[in-house]
C-alpha positions as CSV (number, residue, x, y, z in Angstrom):
1,X,-29.3,13.7,-0.6
2,X,-30.6,14.1,-4.2
3,X,-32.7,17.2,-4.0
4,X,-36.3,16.4,-5.2
5,X,-39.3,18.6,-4.0
6,X,-42.0,16.9,-5.9
7,X,-44.6,14.4,-4.5
8,X,-43.1,10.9,-4.0
9,X,-43.2,8.0,-1.2
10,X,-39.7,7.5,-1.7
11,X,-38.5,11.1,-0.7
12,X,-36.6,11.5,2.7
13,X,-36.4,14.8,5.1
14,X,-33.4,15.2,7.1
15,X,-33.1,18.2,8.7
16,X,-30.4,20.5,9.4
17,X,-28.6,19.2,5.9
18,X,-27.8,21.3,2.9
19,X,-30.3,19.4,0.8
20,X,-33.1,18.4,3.6
21,X,-35.7,17.3,1.3
22,X,-35.2,14.5,-1.8
23,X,-34.0,11.1,-2.2
24,X,-31.6,9.7,0.2
25,X,-28.5,7.8,-1.3
26,X,-25.8,5.5,0.8
27,X,-22.9,6.1,-1.0
28,X,-19.0,4.4,-0.8
29,X,-16.9,7.3,-2.5
30,X,-13.2,8.0,-3.2
31,X,-12.0,11.7,-4.2
32,X,-15.3,12.9,-4.9
33,X,-16.0,9.9,-7.3
34,X,-19.2,8.0,-6.4
35,X,-18.0,3.9,-6.8
36,X,-20.9,1.9,-5.3
37,X,-24.3,3.2,-3.9
38,X,-27.7,1.9,-2.8
39,X,-31.4,3.8,-2.7
40,X,-33.1,4.3,0.6
41,X,-36.8,4.2,1.1
42,X,-38.2,6.0,4.2
43,X,-40.4,3.6,6.4
44,X,-40.1,1.0,9.1
45,X,-40.6,-1.8,6.7
46,X,-38.0,-0.6,4.0
47,X,-34.7,1.3,4.5
48,X,-31.6,0.8,2.3
49,X,-32.6,-1.2,-0.7
50,X,-30.8,-4.2,-1.4
51,X,-29.4,-4.7,1.9
52,X,-28.9,-8.5,2.5
53,X,-31.5,-9.9,5.7
54,X,-29.4,-10.4,8.6
55,X,-29.9,-13.7,9.8
56,X,-31.5,-14.9,13.3
57,X,-29.2,-15.2,16.0
58,X,-29.1,-18.9,17.1
59,X,-29.4,-19.6,20.8
60,X,-26.2,-20.3,22.5
61,X,-24.1,-20.2,19.1
62,X,-21.2,-17.9,19.1
63,X,-22.1,-16.0,16.0
64,X,-20.5,-12.4,14.8
65,X,-21.9,-9.2,16.6
66,X,-25.3,-8.0,15.5
67,X,-25.2,-4.7,13.6
68,X,-27.6,-2.0,13.4
69,X,-29.2,-1.2,9.9
70,X,-27.0,1.7,9.4
71,X,-23.7,0.1,10.4
72,X,-24.9,-3.1,7.9
73,X,-24.6,-0.7,5.0
74,X,-21.0,0.0,5.1
75,X,-20.4,-3.6,5.1
76,X,-22.6,-4.2,2.4
77,X,-21.3,-1.0,0.1
78,X,-17.7,-2.2,0.8
79,X,-18.5,-6.0,-0.5
80,X,-19.8,-4.4,-3.6
81,X,-16.5,-2.8,-4.7
82,X,-13.8,-5.2,-6.7
83,X,-11.9,-7.7,-4.1
84,X,-9.0,-5.8,-2.6
85,X,-8.0,-4.7,0.7
86,X,-9.3,-1.4,1.6
87,X,-9.0,1.3,4.5
88,X,-12.6,2.7,5.2
89,X,-13.3,6.1,6.5
90,X,-16.6,7.1,8.0
91,X,-18.3,9.4,10.8
92,X,-19.8,8.7,14.0
93,X,-23.1,8.3,12.7
94,X,-21.7,4.8,11.6
95,X,-19.0,3.5,14.5
96,X,-19.3,1.1,16.9
97,X,-16.4,-1.6,17.9
98,X,-18.6,-4.2,16.7
99,X,-18.8,-3.0,13.2
100,X,-14.7,-2.4,13.2
101,X,-14.5,-6.3,14.2
102,X,-16.7,-7.2,11.3
103,X,-14.5,-5.3,8.7
104,X,-11.3,-6.4,10.2
105,X,-12.7,-10.2,9.8
106,X,-13.1,-9.2,6.2
107,X,-9.8,-8.2,5.7
108,X,-10.6,-4.3,5.8
109,X,-8.8,-1.6,7.5
110,X,-11.2,1.1,9.2
111,X,-11.0,4.4,10.8
112,X,-13.6,6.5,12.2
113,X,-14.7,9.1,14.9
114,X,-17.1,7.5,17.5
115,X,-19.6,8.7,20.0
116,X,-19.9,8.4,23.5
117,X,-22.8,6.1,23.6
118,X,-21.1,3.7,20.8
119,X,-19.6,1.0,23.3
120,X,-16.2,3.3,23.9
121,X,-13.8,2.7,26.9
122,X,-15.7,3.9,29.6
123,X,-12.7,5.9,31.5
124,X,-12.3,7.8,27.9
125,X,-16.1,8.6,27.8
126,X,-16.1,10.1,31.5
127,X,-12.9,12.2,30.1
128,X,-15.2,13.2,27.0
129,X,-18.1,14.3,29.4
130,X,-15.2,16.4,31.4
131,X,-13.9,18.1,28.5
132,X,-17.5,19.1,27.5
133,X,-17.7,20.7,31.0
134,X,-14.5,22.9,30.3
135,X,-12.4,20.7,32.7
136,X,-10.1,18.4,30.5
137,X,-7.7,16.4,31.8
138,X,-5.4,16.4,28.5
139,X,-3.2,19.3,27.1
140,X,-3.6,20.2,23.5
141,X,-2.5,17.7,21.3
142,X,-2.2,15.0,23.9
143,X,-3.1,11.4,23.0
144,X,-4.6,8.6,25.1
145,X,-5.1,4.9,23.6
146,X,-6.8,1.9,24.9
147,X,-7.4,-1.6,23.0
148,X,-10.7,-3.4,23.2
149,X,-10.6,-6.6,25.6
150,X,-10.4,-8.8,22.6
151,X,-7.5,-6.6,21.2
152,X,-9.0,-6.0,17.7
153,X,-9.9,-2.6,17.8
154,X,-8.1,0.7,19.0
155,X,-9.7,3.2,21.1
156,X,-7.9,6.6,20.7
157,X,-8.9,10.1,22.2
158,X,-6.9,13.2,20.9
159,X,-7.3,16.6,22.3
160,X,-7.8,19.3,19.5
161,X,-9.8,22.3,20.5
162,X,-12.3,19.7,21.8
163,X,-11.8,16.0,22.5
164,X,-11.9,13.8,19.5
165,X,-12.6,10.1,19.7
166,X,-11.5,7.5,17.1
167,X,-12.1,3.9,16.4
168,X,-9.4,2.4,14.3
169,X,-8.3,-1.2,13.4
170,X,-5.1,0.7,11.3
171,X,-3.8,3.3,13.6
172,X,-2.3,2.9,16.9
173,X,-2.1,6.6,18.0
174,X,1.6,6.3,18.6
175,X,2.6,7.9,15.1
176,X,2.6,11.8,14.3
177,X,2.7,13.6,10.8
178,X,3.6,17.6,10.3
179,X,0.7,19.7,9.6
180,X,0.1,23.3,9.4
181,X,-2.8,24.6,11.6
182,X,-4.4,27.8,12.0
183,X,-5.4,29.2,15.6
184,X,-9.1,28.8,16.2
185,X,-11.4,31.3,16.9
186,X,-13.4,29.9,19.5
187,X,-13.1,31.3,22.8
188,X,-14.8,28.4,25.2
189,X,-13.5,26.7,28.1
190,X,-12.8,23.5,25.8
191,X,-10.6,25.5,23.7
192,X,-8.6,27.0,26.1
193,X,-5.5,24.4,25.6
194,X,-5.4,25.1,21.8
195,X,-5.4,29.0,22.3
196,X,-2.8,28.6,25.0
197,X,-0.4,26.5,22.8
198,X,-0.9,28.9,19.9
199,X,-0.7,32.0,21.9
200,X,-0.1,35.1,19.7
201,X,0.6,33.0,16.6
202,X,-2.0,32.6,13.8
203,X,-0.3,29.7,12.1
204,X,2.0,27.0,13.5
205,X,3.5,23.7,11.8
206,X,3.6,20.9,14.2
207,X,3.2,17.1,14.4
208,X,-0.3,15.9,14.9
209,X,-1.6,12.2,15.2
210,X,-1.7,10.3,11.9
211,X,-4.9,9.1,12.4
212,X,-6.2,12.6,12.7
213,X,-4.2,13.7,9.6
214,X,-5.2,10.6,7.6
215,X,-8.9,11.1,8.8
216,X,-9.1,14.7,7.7
217,X,-7.3,13.8,4.5
218,X,-9.9,10.9,3.3
219,X,-12.8,12.0,4.7
220,X,-15.5,14.2,2.8
221,X,-15.5,11.9,-0.5
222,X,-19.0,12.2,-0.8
223,X,-19.1,16.0,0.1
224,X,-16.9,16.2,-2.7
225,X,-19.0,14.3,-5.0
226,X,-21.7,16.5,-4.1
227,X,-19.9,19.5,-4.9
228,X,-18.8,17.9,-8.4
229,X,-22.4,17.3,-9.4
230,X,-23.7,20.8,-8.3
231,X,-20.8,22.3,-10.3
232,X,-20.8,19.8,-13.3
233,X,-24.7,18.9,-13.6
234,X,-27.1,20.1,-16.3
235,X,-28.3,23.6,-15.4
236,X,-32.0,23.5,-15.4
237,X,-34.2,22.1,-12.7
238,X,-35.7,18.7,-13.0
239,X,-39.1,18.2,-14.3
240,X,-41.6,16.8,-11.7
241,X,-42.3,14.2,-14.5
242,X,-38.6,13.3,-15.4
243,X,-37.9,9.6,-15.8
244,X,-34.6,8.7,-16.6
245,X,-34.8,5.9,-19.5
246,X,-32.2,4.8,-22.1
247,X,-28.5,3.1,-21.6
248,X,-25.4,3.7,-21.9
249,X,-23.1,1.4,-24.0
250,X,-19.4,1.3,-25.1
251,X,-18.2,1.8,-28.3
252,X,-14.9,2.8,-30.3
253,X,-15.6,6.4,-30.5
254,X,-16.2,6.6,-26.4
255,X,-19.4,6.4,-24.8
256,X,-22.8,6.5,-26.4
257,X,-26.1,7.6,-25.2
258,X,-29.3,5.7,-26.7
259,X,-32.9,5.3,-26.2
260,X,-34.9,8.5,-24.7
261,X,-33.7,10.9,-22.3
262,X,-30.1,10.9,-21.7
263,X,-29.1,12.8,-18.9
264,X,-26.2,12.9,-16.0
265,X,-28.7,11.4,-13.8
266,X,-28.9,8.3,-16.1
267,X,-25.6,7.3,-14.5
268,X,-27.5,6.6,-11.3
269,X,-29.0,3.4,-13.0
270,X,-26.3,1.5,-13.7
271,X,-25.0,0.1,-10.6
272,X,-23.9,-3.0,-12.3
273,X,-21.4,-1.5,-15.1
274,X,-18.6,0.3,-12.9
275,X,-16.2,0.1,-15.7
276,X,-18.4,2.0,-17.9
277,X,-19.1,4.2,-14.7
278,X,-15.5,4.7,-14.6
279,X,-15.0,5.8,-18.5
280,X,-18.1,8.4,-18.2
281,X,-16.8,9.9,-15.1
282,X,-13.3,10.3,-16.9
283,X,-15.1,12.2,-19.6
284,X,-17.2,14.5,-17.7
285,X,-14.8,15.3,-15.1
286,X,-12.1,16.6,-17.4
287,X,-11.5,20.5,-16.4
288,X,-9.8,21.6,-19.6
289,X,-12.8,20.5,-21.8
290,X,-16.6,20.5,-21.8
291,X,-19.0,18.0,-23.0
292,X,-22.5,17.9,-24.6
293,X,-24.9,15.1,-24.1
294,X,-27.4,14.4,-26.7
295,X,-30.8,12.7,-26.3
296,X,-31.4,11.7,-29.9
297,X,-30.4,8.1,-30.8
298,X,-27.2,7.4,-32.1
299,X,-25.1,10.4,-30.9
300,X,-21.8,10.0,-28.9
301,X,-20.3,12.2,-26.5
302,X,-18.0,14.9,-27.8
303,X,-16.2,17.8,-27.0
304,X,-18.3,21.1,-27.1
């Protein structure tokens, strides 16, 4: 979410978010850098801007599974990246076995948490419900796995302080990695197994499933990007009449800003120039230098 409190038909309200009111943007990120993104316009007739229209299913034809609008955003954003093999991580807002099958068909690996109503293995869903009620069948750090009937997607549950549900086309649930964990402060019935495991120790180093370790390491790219924007953006409020204009062009001396209001937000209009975006981020994210942005025509980015 990009904060904006002015009047606009393009703003969205998402309650319980750090930025509840503003422009909604769908982003694929790595290490806090936004690689590709598409804008979102609220309303049943709109949604993610630029998303290809899903063709109608022909009667009797064996076609790929139908995805929700939110799930199609994942496939579309990854398709905008340079042609390569990717391992994509996302949370349970997007996950379903059908989405993972399509990503696998495209040659991309995927790992994500899942919700009980996404089509997950029924016995595991029942175990999740029992865990919520404080009657978990699993001990702390115990793993159970089951493949989908077509053997294309792994369904994995892991008992942390709560029972976590994963889908993956990369991890099997059989591999473990050493991690340092702190004893949780929660004292619910769900967290009893982990409190028993830690005993009086505040910190322990022990193996946890590789899928959980990788998910914790790789998730949060968008959140880290939001932190970068908050810490390295321009230090004034956006005017209600703010309209990004101008363009970025490459030059031997670096990146040049020309023609009108040259602000960091200008970068969000350059979705078709990934090479230039990378150069721009390389300049402005160097921790040992600060760069000034000049709005007048012909000025270049120089160390302050």
